[in-house]
All heavy atoms as an XYZ file, in Angstrom:
871
protein
N      -5.426      7.947     -7.484
C      -5.412      9.369     -7.761
C      -6.623      9.703     -8.613
O      -7.392     10.664     -8.246
C      -4.129      9.828     -8.382
C      -4.219     11.232     -8.820
S      -3.422     12.335     -7.653
C      -1.868     12.688     -8.466
N      -6.899      8.919     -9.694
C      -8.056      9.268    -10.516
C      -9.425      8.994     -9.807
O     -10.285      9.712    -10.008
C      -7.934      8.313    -11.890
N      -9.393      7.967     -8.967
C     -10.691      7.664     -8.205
C     -10.920      8.902     -7.155
O     -12.048      9.164     -6.890
C     -10.574      6.361     -7.538
O      -9.612      6.393     -6.472
N      -9.848      9.415     -6.640
C      -9.936     10.466     -5.730
C     -10.607     11.795     -6.489
O     -11.412     12.480     -5.891
C      -8.583     10.850     -5.136
O      -8.735     11.998     -4.322
N     -10.197     11.987     -7.650
C     -10.693     13.104     -8.446
C     -12.097     12.871     -8.857
O     -13.034     13.740     -8.738
C      -9.880     13.324     -9.658
C     -10.400     14.466    -10.553
S     -10.470     15.972     -9.588
C      -9.132     16.865    -10.458
N     -12.486     11.597     -9.147
C     -13.896     11.218     -9.436
C     -14.783     11.482     -8.286
O     -15.840     11.984     -8.386
C     -13.948      9.693     -9.894
C     -15.335      9.273    -10.286
C     -15.910     10.057    -11.253
C     -15.263      7.779    -10.652
N     -14.298     11.160     -7.028
C     -15.041     11.293     -5.801
C     -15.221     12.782     -5.650
O     -16.412     13.274     -5.277
C     -14.322     10.711     -4.628
C     -14.975     11.091     -3.338
C     -14.382      9.149     -4.699
N     -14.323     13.664     -5.806
C     -14.486     15.164     -5.655
C     -15.456     15.661     -6.569
O     -16.188     16.536     -6.322
C     -13.057     15.698     -5.849
C     -12.159     15.460     -4.688
C     -10.783     16.071     -4.875
C      -9.871     15.633     -3.728
N      -8.465     16.165     -3.961
N     -15.297     15.230     -7.910
C     -16.218     15.759     -8.940
C     -17.656     15.300     -8.610
O     -18.613     16.068     -8.739
C     -15.761     15.209    -10.359
C     -16.845     15.606    -11.389
C     -14.465     15.994    -10.730
N     -17.872     13.999     -8.274
C     -19.148     13.562     -7.860
C     -19.718     14.272     -6.738
O     -20.881     14.756     -6.691
C     -19.014     12.051     -7.563
O     -18.592     11.314     -8.713
C     -20.457     11.481     -7.199
N     -18.946     14.554     -5.689
C     -19.370     15.330     -4.513
C     -19.805     16.732     -4.884
O     -20.817     17.283     -4.389
C     -18.258     15.435     -3.462
S     -18.145     13.854     -2.568
N     -18.972     17.309     -5.793
C     -19.349     18.761     -6.282
C     -20.694     18.732     -6.987
O     -21.482     19.608     -6.726
C     -18.258     19.261     -7.170
C     -18.504     20.649     -7.749
C     -18.549     21.748     -6.992
C     -18.898     20.725     -9.058
C     -18.869     23.009     -7.457
C     -19.217     22.037     -9.566
C     -19.146     23.122     -8.828
N     -20.890     17.771     -7.887
C     -22.155     17.696     -8.641
C     -23.275     17.469     -7.603
O     -24.330     18.071     -7.847
C     -22.082     16.477     -9.605
N     -23.156     16.639     -6.625
C     -24.240     16.329     -5.642
C     -24.540     17.634     -4.910
O     -25.756     17.967     -4.636
C     -23.860     15.253     -4.633
C     -23.763     13.847     -5.295
S     -25.347     13.424     -6.155
C     -26.301     13.122     -4.638
N     -23.510     18.394     -4.517
C     -23.757     19.618     -3.767
C     -24.483     20.665     -4.636
O     -25.418     21.308     -4.173
C     -22.393     20.307     -3.321
C     -21.783     19.379     -2.228
C     -22.567     21.663     -2.809
C     -20.323     19.702     -1.738
N     -24.122     20.635     -5.995
C     -24.777     21.659     -6.817
C     -26.210     21.202     -6.966
O     -27.193     22.129     -7.038
C     -24.138     21.669     -8.225
S     -22.524     22.433     -8.234
N     -26.569     19.839     -7.115
C     -27.893     19.419     -7.165
C     -28.739     19.751     -5.958
O     -29.807     20.351     -5.973
C     -27.991     17.961     -7.329
C     -28.037     17.352     -8.731
C     -27.916     15.911     -8.712
C     -29.357     17.843     -9.409
N     -28.100     19.619     -4.740
C     -28.786     19.822     -3.501
C     -28.979     21.320     -3.224
O     -30.089     21.716     -2.875
C     -28.032     19.249     -2.332
C     -28.543     19.741     -1.021
C     -27.994     17.756     -2.409
N     -28.128     22.196     -3.624
C     -28.267     23.587     -3.460
C     -28.970     24.313     -4.569
O     -29.262     25.410     -4.520
C     -26.828     24.209     -3.257
C     -26.106     23.762     -1.932
C     -24.695     24.477     -2.013
C     -26.880     24.093     -0.701
N     -29.149     23.531     -5.711
C     -29.925     24.136     -6.832
C     -28.987     25.064     -7.661
O     -29.510     25.837     -8.280
N     -27.715     24.852     -7.644
C     -26.819     25.654     -8.302
C     -26.578     25.055     -9.661
O     -26.112     23.890     -9.758
C     -25.490     25.812     -7.609
C     -25.681     26.442     -6.182
C     -24.372     26.689     -8.450
C     -24.342     26.381     -5.358
N     -26.909     25.733    -10.753
C     -26.757     25.168    -12.076
C     -25.250     25.079    -12.431
O     -24.554     25.951    -12.231
C     -27.582     26.099    -13.010
C     -27.550     27.323    -12.330
C     -27.511     27.056    -10.805
N     -24.906     23.872    -12.966
C     -23.478     23.754    -13.510
C     -23.278     24.497    -14.802
O     -22.205     24.845    -15.130
C     -23.208     22.219    -13.761
C     -23.168     21.338    -12.505
C     -23.138     19.899    -12.961
C     -22.010     21.677    -11.576
N     -24.301     24.706    -15.477
C     -24.342     25.504    -16.700
C     -25.633     26.088    -16.818
O     -26.535     25.928    -15.940
C     -23.890     24.656    -17.882
N     -26.004     26.548    -18.020
C     -27.401     26.993    -18.295
C     -28.195     25.817    -18.746
O     -28.659     25.659    -19.870
C     -27.407     28.130    -19.331
C     -28.720     28.787    -19.419
O     -29.519     28.682    -18.424
O     -29.011     29.485    -20.402
N     -28.332     24.858    -17.841
C     -28.894     23.621    -18.181
C     -30.457     23.515    -17.871
O     -30.930     24.333    -17.156
C     -28.148     22.451    -17.407
N     -31.056     22.443    -18.399
C     -32.499     22.314    -18.167
C     -32.643     21.906    -16.749
O     -31.781     21.539    -16.002
C     -32.961     21.272    -19.135
N     -33.904     21.802    -16.260
C     -34.294     21.400    -14.900
C     -33.780     19.984    -14.637
O     -34.140     19.151    -15.451
C     -35.750     21.588    -14.710
C     -36.224     23.038    -14.791
C     -37.713     22.991    -14.811
C     -35.648     23.833    -13.656
N     -33.113     19.664    -13.577
C     -32.756     18.308    -13.255
C     -33.950     17.450    -12.981
O     -34.919     17.915    -12.269
C     -31.811     18.507    -11.988
C     -31.542     19.865    -11.912
C     -32.593     20.703    -12.553
N     -33.887     16.220    -13.357
C     -35.039     15.313    -13.141
C     -35.274     15.101    -11.716
O     -36.531     15.124    -11.379
C     -34.837     13.983    -13.852
S     -36.197     12.867    -13.920
N     -34.363     15.078    -10.860
C     -34.582     14.809     -9.395
C     -35.452     16.058     -8.850
O     -36.267     15.827     -8.022
N     -35.128     17.283     -9.313
C     -35.891     18.408     -8.925
C     -37.324     18.358     -9.336
O     -38.156     18.659     -8.570
C     -35.213     19.732     -9.480
C     -35.969     20.969     -8.999
C     -35.326     22.193     -9.576
O     -34.146     22.220     -9.983
N     -36.024     23.310     -9.727
N     -37.487     17.864    -10.604
C     -38.884     17.770    -11.155
C     -39.660     16.682    -10.345
O     -40.790     16.951     -9.897
C     -38.833     17.294    -12.655
C     -40.210     16.970    -13.169
C     -38.208     18.474    -13.508
N     -39.032     15.561    -10.140
C     -39.703     14.519     -9.342
C     -40.028     14.988     -7.835
O     -41.152     14.686     -7.424
C     -38.744     13.205     -9.289
C     -38.631     12.583    -10.598
C     -37.591     11.570    -10.564
O     -36.573     11.634     -9.849
N     -37.748     10.560    -11.406
N     -39.139     15.683     -7.189
C     -39.368     16.155     -5.903
C     -40.524     17.132     -5.890
O     -41.317     17.150     -4.963
C     -38.101     16.798     -5.364
C     -38.078     17.249     -3.875
C     -38.389     16.011     -3.025
C     -36.771     17.854     -3.536
N     -40.572     18.074     -6.782
C     -41.583     19.014     -6.889
C     -42.986     18.417     -6.986
O     -43.944     18.956     -6.493
C     -41.350     19.953     -8.067
O     -40.002     20.621     -7.862
C     -42.430     21.048     -8.144
N     -43.061     17.355     -7.765
C     -44.256     16.668     -8.088
C     -44.643     15.462     -7.077
O     -45.696     14.794     -7.292
C     -44.415     16.227     -9.461
C     -44.259     17.364    -10.497
C     -44.354     16.868    -11.914
C     -45.376     18.486    -10.181
N     -43.902     15.249     -6.136
C     -44.049     14.138     -5.243
C     -45.444     14.161     -4.517
O     -46.149     13.172     -4.405
C     -42.990     14.023     -4.180
O     -41.725     13.806     -4.769
C     -43.223     12.989     -3.132
N     -45.981     15.391     -4.292
C     -47.317     15.460     -3.591
C     -48.434     14.923     -4.513
O     -49.560     14.678     -4.069
C     -47.462     16.988     -3.276
C     -46.168     17.491     -3.207
C     -45.367     16.714     -4.163
N     -48.102     14.739     -5.782
C     -49.138     14.257     -6.743
C     -49.216     12.782     -6.846
O     -50.178     12.312     -7.377
C     -48.883     14.863     -8.131
S     -48.731     16.558     -8.297
N     -48.284     12.049     -6.346
C     -48.249     10.588     -6.466
C     -49.446      9.882     -5.939
O     -49.989      8.998     -6.714
C     -46.927     10.030     -5.881
C     -46.512      8.636     -6.206
C     -46.369      8.555     -7.786
C     -45.201      8.359     -5.613
N     -49.881     10.226     -4.835
C     -51.114      9.513     -4.160
C     -52.308      9.774     -5.086
O     -53.006      8.776     -5.393
N     -52.509     10.940     -5.488
C     -53.676     11.365     -6.384
C     -53.510     10.515     -7.779
O     -54.485     10.048     -8.263
C     -53.714     12.772     -6.702
C     -54.863     13.131     -7.669
C     -56.181     13.354     -7.238
C     -54.543     13.334     -9.061
C     -57.130     13.527     -8.042
C     -55.646     13.611     -9.870
C     -56.968     13.650     -9.439
O     -57.899     13.926    -10.325
N     -52.369     10.430     -8.291
C     -52.125      9.733     -9.627
C     -52.386      8.165     -9.421
O     -52.579      7.605    -10.437
C     -50.777     10.055    -10.259
C     -50.580     11.529    -10.610
C     -49.203     11.836    -11.011
C     -51.518     11.837    -11.768
N     -52.209      7.669     -8.261
C     -52.525      6.201     -8.075
C     -53.925      5.970     -7.713
O     -54.436      5.003     -8.094
C     -51.583      5.661     -6.982
C     -50.096      5.573     -7.478
C     -49.313      4.660     -6.616
N     -48.062      4.488     -7.280
C     -46.877      4.388     -6.677
N     -46.804      4.688     -5.433
N     -45.812      4.069     -7.395
N     -54.467      6.836     -6.879
C     -55.949      6.736     -6.468
C     -56.634      8.127     -6.580
O     -56.727      8.801     -5.546
C     -55.938      6.224     -4.999
C     -55.503      4.769     -4.926
C     -55.513      4.316     -3.394
N     -54.721      5.163     -2.532
C     -53.413      5.143     -2.459
N     -52.653      4.338     -3.290
N     -52.723      5.930     -1.680
N     -57.021      8.526     -7.814
C     -57.601      9.813     -7.899
C     -58.853     10.008     -7.148
O     -59.723      9.050     -6.946
C     -57.979      9.882     -9.461
C     -57.339      8.730    -10.119
C     -56.971      7.815     -9.050
N     -59.052     11.180     -6.577
C     -60.229     11.560     -5.789
C     -60.932     12.592     -6.507
O     -60.664     12.902     -7.649
N     -61.967     13.222     -5.847
C     -62.684     14.254     -6.450
C     -62.008     15.503     -6.788
O     -62.247     16.220     -7.755
C     -63.819     14.551     -5.458
C     -63.341     13.971     -4.170
C     -62.337     12.965     -4.468
N     -60.879     15.796     -6.057
C     -60.147     16.970     -6.330
C     -58.573     16.612     -6.162
O     -58.280     15.852     -5.375
C     -60.532     18.161     -5.375
O     -60.316     17.833     -4.082
N     -57.836     17.456     -6.794
C     -56.260     17.200     -6.734
C     -55.925     18.019     -5.447
O     -56.300     19.076     -5.223
C     -55.720     17.906     -7.894
C     -54.123     17.717     -7.837
C     -56.231     17.258     -9.204
N     -55.019     17.368     -4.596
C     -54.573     17.942     -3.471
C     -53.892     19.260     -3.688
O     -53.114     19.385     -4.652
C     -53.642     16.988     -2.866
C     -53.959     15.630     -3.459
C     -54.487     16.032     -4.786
N     -54.136     20.366     -2.873
C     -53.462     21.641     -3.146
C     -51.932     21.588     -3.301
O     -51.305     22.250     -4.055
C     -53.863     22.507     -1.970
C     -55.264     21.873     -1.612
C     -55.112     20.429     -1.884
N     -51.213     20.701     -2.398
C     -49.760     20.812     -2.624
C     -49.386     20.152     -3.982
O     -48.325     20.630     -4.457
C     -49.301     19.752     -1.470
C     -50.383     19.808     -0.403
C     -51.607     20.060     -1.251
N     -50.168     19.334     -4.532
C     -49.840     18.779     -5.876
C     -50.013     19.929     -6.996
O     -49.086     20.202     -7.672
C     -50.744     17.600     -6.151
S     -50.732     17.083     -7.854
N     -51.007     20.662     -6.886
C     -51.317     21.744     -7.801
C     -50.255     22.795     -7.614
O     -49.808     23.343     -8.655
C     -52.705     22.345     -7.603
S     -54.044     21.307     -8.291
N     -49.856     23.097     -6.429
C     -48.755     24.093     -6.110
C     -47.529     23.643     -6.868
O     -46.779     24.436     -7.427
C     -48.586     24.293     -4.688
C     -49.688     24.976     -4.043
O     -50.544     25.574     -4.637
N     -49.846     24.908     -2.731
N     -47.214     22.360     -6.750
C     -46.003     21.891     -7.352
C     -46.056     21.844     -8.875
O     -45.062     22.330     -9.574
N     -47.224     21.588     -9.523
C     -47.429     21.670    -10.929
C     -47.333     23.103    -11.364
O     -46.627     23.408    -12.318
C     -48.839     21.165    -11.296
C     -48.733     19.547    -11.096
C     -49.179     21.505    -12.738
C     -50.137     18.932    -11.380
N     -47.883     24.093    -10.670
C     -47.819     25.395    -11.123
C     -46.394     25.990    -10.950
O     -45.830     26.643    -11.871
C     -48.712     26.334    -10.281
C     -50.223     26.128    -10.778
C     -51.105     27.194    -10.076
N     -51.388     26.907     -8.694
C     -52.259     26.156     -8.176
N     -53.207     25.656     -9.039
N     -52.455     25.968     -6.895
N     -45.712     25.475     -9.857
C     -44.310     25.927     -9.680
C     -43.409     25.437    -10.821
O     -42.557     26.136    -11.344
C     -43.779     25.399     -8.369
O     -42.449     25.602     -8.184
N     -43.578     24.093    -11.128
C     -42.796     23.546    -12.205
C     -43.050     24.239    -13.584
O     -42.123     24.633    -14.351
C     -43.100     22.202    -12.323
C     -42.201     21.307    -13.246
C     -40.654     21.390    -12.911
C     -42.639     19.785    -13.258
N     -44.377     24.552    -13.790
C     -44.681     25.242    -15.043
C     -44.034     26.658    -15.104
O     -43.592     27.080    -16.100
C     -46.180     25.414    -15.190
C     -46.704     25.942    -16.438
O     -46.318     25.541    -17.491
N     -47.557     27.014    -16.394
N     -43.960     27.327    -13.911
C     -43.311     28.613    -13.874
C     -41.823     28.526    -13.976
O     -41.125     29.495    -14.573
C     -43.623     29.363    -12.590
C     -45.097     29.713    -12.505
O     -45.725     30.057    -13.586
N     -45.629     29.894    -11.428
N     -41.191     27.437    -13.623
C     -39.771     27.268    -13.679
C     -39.359     26.898    -15.076
O     -38.210     27.187    -15.479
C     -39.245     26.114    -12.750
C     -39.327     26.560    -11.285
C     -39.047     25.356    -10.355
O     -37.956     24.764    -10.518
N     -39.871     25.072     -9.370
N     -40.142     26.210    -15.752
C     -39.717     25.687    -17.170
C     -40.070     26.742    -18.203
O     -41.101     26.740    -18.846
C     -40.449     24.429    -17.444
N     -39.142     27.767    -18.319
C     -39.361     28.929    -19.134
C     -38.753     28.804    -20.581
O     -38.950     29.717    -21.295
C     -38.809     30.148    -18.418
C     -39.594     30.419    -17.188
C     -41.005     30.927    -17.582
C     -41.790     31.384    -16.402
N     -43.239     31.536    -16.682
N     -38.125     27.712    -20.852
C     -37.522     27.583    -22.195
C     -37.896     26.317    -22.756
O     -38.342     25.393    -22.053
C     -35.986     27.632    -22.169
O     -35.537     26.472    -21.426
C     -35.441     28.910    -21.443
N     -37.732     26.120    -24.145
C     -38.061     24.892    -24.788
C     -37.169     23.732    -24.200
O     -37.650     22.620    -23.971
C     -37.825     25.027    -26.295
O     -38.824     25.982    -26.746
C     -38.020     23.719    -27.039
N     -35.844     23.958    -24.011
C     -35.060     22.794    -23.447
C     -35.553     22.384    -22.059
O     -35.579     21.201    -21.792
C     -33.648     23.346    -23.341
C     -33.563     24.440    -24.492
C     -34.990     25.037    -24.445
N     -35.935     23.444    -21.299
C     -36.503     23.059    -19.914
C     -37.812     22.210    -20.062
O     -37.961     21.235    -19.323
C     -36.893     24.415    -19.218
C     -35.780     25.130    -18.598
O     -34.659     24.560    -18.534
O     -35.981     26.260    -18.162
N     -38.688     22.649    -20.915
C     -39.912     21.879    -21.098
C     -39.637     20.496    -21.635
O     -40.380     19.583    -21.203
C     -40.911     22.704    -21.943
C     -41.241     24.051    -21.362
C     -42.662     24.298    -21.420
N     -42.848     25.472    -20.577
C     -44.040     25.862    -20.056
N     -45.033     24.955    -20.108
N     -44.119     26.888    -19.311
N     -38.746     20.395    -22.599
C     -38.456     19.020    -23.079
C     -37.725     18.218    -22.020
O     -38.104     17.014    -21.933
C     -37.494     19.192    -24.359
C     -38.294     19.770    -25.476
C     -37.438     19.989    -26.701
O     -36.165     19.939    -26.661
N     -37.975     20.316    -27.843
N     -36.914     18.798    -21.208
C     -36.365     18.115    -20.168
C     -37.360     17.461    -19.125
O     -37.317     16.393    -18.732
C     -35.258     18.920    -19.416
O     -34.765     18.338    -18.288
N     -38.300     18.436    -18.734
C     -39.357     18.065    -17.833
C     -40.208     16.914    -18.420
O     -40.477     15.988    -17.826
C     -40.205     19.298    -17.456
C     -41.454     18.888    -16.779
C     -39.369     20.192    -16.614
N     -40.559     17.035    -19.721
C     -41.266     16.045    -20.445
C     -40.585     14.688    -20.360
O     -41.208     13.699    -20.023
C     -41.443     16.409    -21.900
S     -42.458     15.219    -22.961
N     -39.287     14.696    -20.661
C     -38.538     13.385    -20.726
C     -38.499     12.814    -19.253
O     -38.661     11.623    -19.168
C     -37.161     13.661    -21.230
C     -37.142     13.812    -22.708
C     -35.635     13.839    -23.251
N     -35.630     14.456    -24.608
C     -35.514     15.791    -24.870
N     -35.284     16.639    -24.011
N     -35.561     16.127    -26.161
N     -38.266     13.678    -18.308
C     -38.268     13.204    -16.885
C     -39.571     12.598    -16.443
O     -39.708     11.430    -15.901
C     -37.912     14.382    -15.954
S     -37.991     13.901    -14.210
N     -40.677     13.236    -16.740
C     -41.970     12.826    -16.440
C     -42.357     11.542    -17.132
O     -43.000     10.649    -16.535
C     -43.040     13.897    -16.508
C     -42.921     15.077    -15.648
C     -43.944     16.084    -16.041
C     -42.910     14.684    -14.248
N     -42.005     11.452    -18.407
C     -42.263     10.263    -19.301
C     -41.505      9.059    -18.665
O     -42.115      7.994    -18.414
C     -41.890     10.565    -20.723
C     -42.282      9.418    -21.634
C     -41.965      9.828    -23.051
C     -42.282      8.727    -24.023
N     -42.096      9.132    -25.464
N     -40.257      9.246    -18.394
C     -39.472      8.064    -17.866
C     -39.958      7.703    -16.464
O     -40.006      6.510    -16.090
C     -38.007      8.324    -17.879
O     -37.705      9.318    -17.027
N     -40.299      8.660    -15.625
C     -40.701      8.369    -14.306
C     -42.137      7.700    -14.322
O     -42.339      6.718    -13.657
C     -40.926      9.668    -13.511
O     -39.582     10.342    -13.466
C     -41.334      9.419    -12.098
N     -43.087      8.147    -15.135
C     -44.299      7.572    -15.275
C     -44.278      6.096    -15.785
O     -44.983      5.224    -15.260
C     -45.217      8.333    -16.280
N     -43.332      5.827    -16.665
C     -43.200      4.459    -17.168
C     -42.491      3.498    -16.156
O     -42.689      2.330    -16.202
C     -42.402      4.475    -18.554
C     -42.977      5.117    -19.682
C     -42.126      5.299    -20.851
C     -44.327      4.396    -20.072
N     -41.805      4.087    -15.270
C     -41.160      3.231    -14.198
C     -42.009      3.133    -12.880
O     -41.713      2.168    -11.996
C     -39.878      3.832    -13.809
O     -39.991      5.109    -13.093
N     -43.102      3.845    -12.795
C     -43.967      3.643    -11.626
C     -45.218      2.809    -11.906
O     -45.996      3.287    -12.644
C     -44.384      5.091    -11.105
C     -43.275      5.928    -10.519
C     -43.799      7.309    -10.233
C     -42.682      5.272     -9.284
N     -45.326      1.712    -11.227
C     -46.572      0.894    -11.446
C     -47.727      1.552    -10.816
O     -47.638      2.309     -9.782
C     -46.242     -0.439    -10.784
C     -45.235     -0.063     -9.683
C     -44.389      1.094    -10.277
N     -48.891      1.315    -11.366
C     -50.137      1.782    -10.736
C     -50.622      3.145    -10.957
O     -51.591      3.578    -10.355
N     -49.994      3.834    -11.890
C     -50.454      5.200    -12.183
C     -51.690      5.090    -12.963
O     -51.928      4.338    -13.861
C     -49.358      5.985    -12.855
C     -48.095      6.338    -12.128
C     -47.184      7.240    -12.874
C     -48.499      7.089    -10.852
N     -52.659      6.067    -12.736
C     -53.876      6.109    -13.402
C     -53.687      7.236    -14.469
O     -53.499      8.398    -14.271
C     -55.002      6.692    -12.390
C     -56.297      6.819    -13.082
O     -56.467      7.302    -14.132
N     -57.271      6.203    -12.409
N     -53.472      6.593    -15.721
C     -53.167      7.510    -16.850
C     -54.147      8.536    -17.221
O     -53.923      9.712    -17.562
C     -52.765      6.652    -18.073
C     -51.556      5.792    -17.885
C     -51.253      4.991    -19.091
C     -50.331      6.578    -17.509
N     -55.490      8.158    -17.080
C     -56.495      9.274    -17.329
C     -56.351     10.448    -16.386
O     -56.518     11.623    -16.689
C     -57.869      8.641    -17.255
C     -57.524      7.190    -17.627
C     -56.189      6.918    -17.014
N     -56.046     10.053    -15.060
C     -55.929     11.111    -14.039
C     -54.612     11.992    -14.317
O     -54.630     13.109    -14.185
C     -55.722     10.490    -12.670
N     -53.588     11.339    -14.876
C     -52.386     12.070    -15.268
C     -52.703     12.962    -16.316
O     -52.128     14.070    -16.437
C     -51.188     11.026    -15.652
N     -53.378     12.577    -17.351
C     -53.752     13.355    -18.484
C     -54.646     14.551    -18.116
O     -54.535     15.638    -18.841
C     -54.484     12.499    -19.532
N     -55.430     14.543    -17.061
C     -56.310     15.552    -16.755
C     -55.791     16.473    -15.630
O     -56.440     17.448    -15.386
C     -57.704     14.983    -16.459
O     -57.630     14.264    -15.250
N     -54.761     16.120    -14.948
C     -54.348     16.803    -13.783
C     -53.952     18.203    -13.986
O     -54.228     19.060    -13.097
C     -53.158     15.980    -12.963
C     -53.090     16.478    -11.611
C     -51.914     16.115    -13.778
C     -52.179     15.613    -10.692
N     -53.322     18.512    -15.133
C     -52.952     19.903    -15.370
C     -54.131     20.761    -15.490
O     -54.139     21.832    -14.839
C     -52.165     20.000    -16.685
C     -50.854     19.287    -16.694
C     -50.135     19.347    -18.036
C     -49.900     19.819    -15.560
N     -55.161     20.441    -16.154
C     -56.282     21.268    -16.351
C     -57.036     21.416    -14.961
O     -57.499     22.467    -14.690
C     -57.304     20.639    -17.323
N     -57.106     20.373    -14.174
C     -57.640     20.478    -12.811
C     -56.938     21.406    -11.987
O     -57.500     21.894    -11.045
C     -57.825     19.101    -12.226
C     -58.792     18.230    -12.899
C     -58.914     16.922    -12.213
C     -60.052     16.002    -12.829
N     -60.247     14.719    -12.081
N     -55.626     21.624    -12.160
C     -54.818     22.564    -11.430
C     -54.761     23.905    -12.065
O     -54.096     24.763    -11.621
C     -53.432     21.967    -11.165
S     -53.384     20.558    -10.058
N     -55.461     24.087    -13.149
C     -55.503     25.456    -13.822
C     -54.309     25.678    -14.712
O     -54.031     26.907    -14.975
N     -53.539     24.710    -15.097
C     -52.372     24.868    -15.994
C     -52.790     24.365    -17.351
O     -53.233     23.182    -17.520
C     -51.193     24.079    -15.428
C     -50.028     24.133    -16.413
C     -50.764     24.602    -14.079
N     -52.623     25.181    -18.373
C     -52.928     24.839    -19.794
C     -51.682     24.685    -20.515
O     -50.850     25.681    -20.586
C     -53.827     25.930    -20.330
C     -55.202     25.972    -19.613
O     -55.823     24.976    -19.350
N     -55.514     27.185    -19.242
N     -51.533     23.615    -21.220
C     -50.428     23.352    -22.148
C     -50.890     23.097    -23.501
O     -51.938     22.456    -23.633
C     -49.561     22.224    -21.575
C     -48.808     22.427    -20.286
C     -48.004     21.203    -19.957
C     -47.913     23.631    -20.300
N     -50.248     23.419    -24.548
C     -50.649     23.156    -25.889
C     -50.452     21.752    -26.444
O     -50.374     21.548    -27.620
C     -49.925     24.213    -26.727
C     -48.697     24.450    -25.953
C     -48.992     24.239    -24.474
N     -50.188     20.789    -25.485
C     -50.058     19.479    -25.985
C     -50.749     18.597    -24.925
O     -50.853     18.901    -23.906
C     -48.561     19.107    -26.247
C     -47.743     19.730    -25.150
C     -47.534     19.059    -24.024
C     -47.042     20.916    -25.316
C     -46.637     19.617    -22.951
C     -46.197     21.473    -24.412
C     -46.065     20.794    -23.211
O     -45.226     21.282    -22.222
N     -50.979     17.241    -25.438
C     -51.569     16.331    -24.523
C     -50.527     15.586    -23.714
O     -49.452     15.102    -24.333
C     -52.363     15.355    -25.420
C     -53.193     14.368    -24.636
C     -53.850     13.292    -25.458
C     -54.552     12.268    -24.643
N     -54.905     11.102    -25.330
N     -50.690     15.383    -22.438
C     -49.785     14.699    -21.650
C     -50.167     13.170    -21.683
O     -51.235     12.656    -21.442
C     -49.955     15.077    -20.157
C     -49.695     16.553    -20.024
C     -49.113     14.210    -19.201
C     -48.378     16.992    -20.385
N     -49.192     12.382    -22.185
C     -49.322     10.865    -22.237
C     -47.989     10.256    -22.316
O     -47.067     10.867    -22.652
C     -50.190     10.584    -23.509
O     -49.409     10.621    -24.630
N     -47.979      8.923    -22.018
C     -46.675      8.240    -22.050
C     -46.174      8.146    -23.420
O     -44.946      7.749    -23.628
C     -46.978      6.808    -21.475
C     -48.315      6.928    -20.863
C     -49.016      8.083    -21.468
N     -46.973      8.305    -24.450
C     -46.480      8.270    -25.846
C     -46.099      9.629    -26.444
O     -45.772      9.610    -27.554
C     -47.518      7.511    -26.712
O     -48.710      8.374    -26.743
N     -46.096     10.608    -25.685
C     -45.744     11.924    -26.188
C     -44.329     11.917    -26.698
O     -43.333     11.346    -26.099
C     -45.919     13.041    -25.083
C     -45.764     14.397    -25.759
C     -45.017     12.830    -23.995
C     -46.234     15.572    -24.828
N     -44.063     12.597    -27.836
C     -42.722     12.861    -28.381
C     -42.216     14.142    -27.707
O     -42.574     15.212    -28.146
C     -42.775     12.978    -29.922
C     -41.389     13.228    -30.432
O     -40.413     13.292    -29.723
O     -41.319     13.341    -31.675
N     -41.356     13.997    -26.743
C     -40.848     15.190    -26.029
C     -40.091     16.189    -26.850
O     -39.982     17.440    -26.517
C     -40.052     14.733    -24.865
S     -40.981     13.873    -23.551
N     -39.621     15.767    -27.980
C     -38.933     16.689    -28.975
C     -39.925     17.706    -29.637
O     -39.460     18.689    -30.117
C     -38.188     15.932    -30.013
C     -36.981     15.048    -29.469
O     -36.333     15.611    -28.488
N     -36.786     14.019    -29.992
N     -41.113     17.453    -29.557
C     -42.090     18.294    -30.190
C     -42.619     19.353    -29.152
O     -43.382     20.239    -29.552
C     -43.449     17.547    -30.667
O     -44.093     16.920    -29.523
C     -42.977     16.513    -31.627
N     -42.318     19.203    -27.880
C     -42.746     20.149    -26.814
C     -41.944     21.497    -26.984
O     -40.852     21.439    -27.040
C     -42.524     19.564    -25.360
C     -42.701     20.578    -24.326
C     -43.370     18.367    -25.195
N     -42.712     22.529    -27.005
C     -42.095     23.884    -27.127
C     -42.538     24.718    -26.053
O     -43.569     24.564    -25.411
C     -42.524     24.460    -28.432
C     -42.255     23.590    -29.701
C     -40.765     23.684    -30.071
C     -40.583     22.905    -31.340
N     -39.452     22.018    -31.326
N     -41.847     25.843    -25.841
C     -42.281     26.872    -24.845
C     -43.352     27.743    -25.425
O     -43.238     28.239    -26.531
C     -41.093     27.594    -24.305
C     -41.483     28.679    -23.310
C     -42.088     28.365    -22.008
C     -41.321     30.036    -23.620
C     -42.470     29.272    -21.222
C     -41.678     31.007    -22.758
C     -42.312     30.692    -21.571
O     -42.707     31.568    -20.640
């Protein structure tokens, strides 16, 4: 009986994630952040002369969605953990990608950033 309830709760959470329905006034889900920035992965592994437009579109979209300090801190934590788990990322390219896409943030993007200091 308890496992049946766990399955139902898990299914509900997955449906909310897929449909983008917030369970509460929560920060952006990491899966959504990762999906939004998937077009950037190739560039971050093998930077070229320009950032692909779908990547910049994702970065601008994410910047527009992260409207609160908790959102920004959540995105920071997600990107930091994702970057540390992906081999072969070009860290200088990651540090400069925002500026190349026309997004300005008041902090430096790096794997050593303290996400608690990120503010809106």
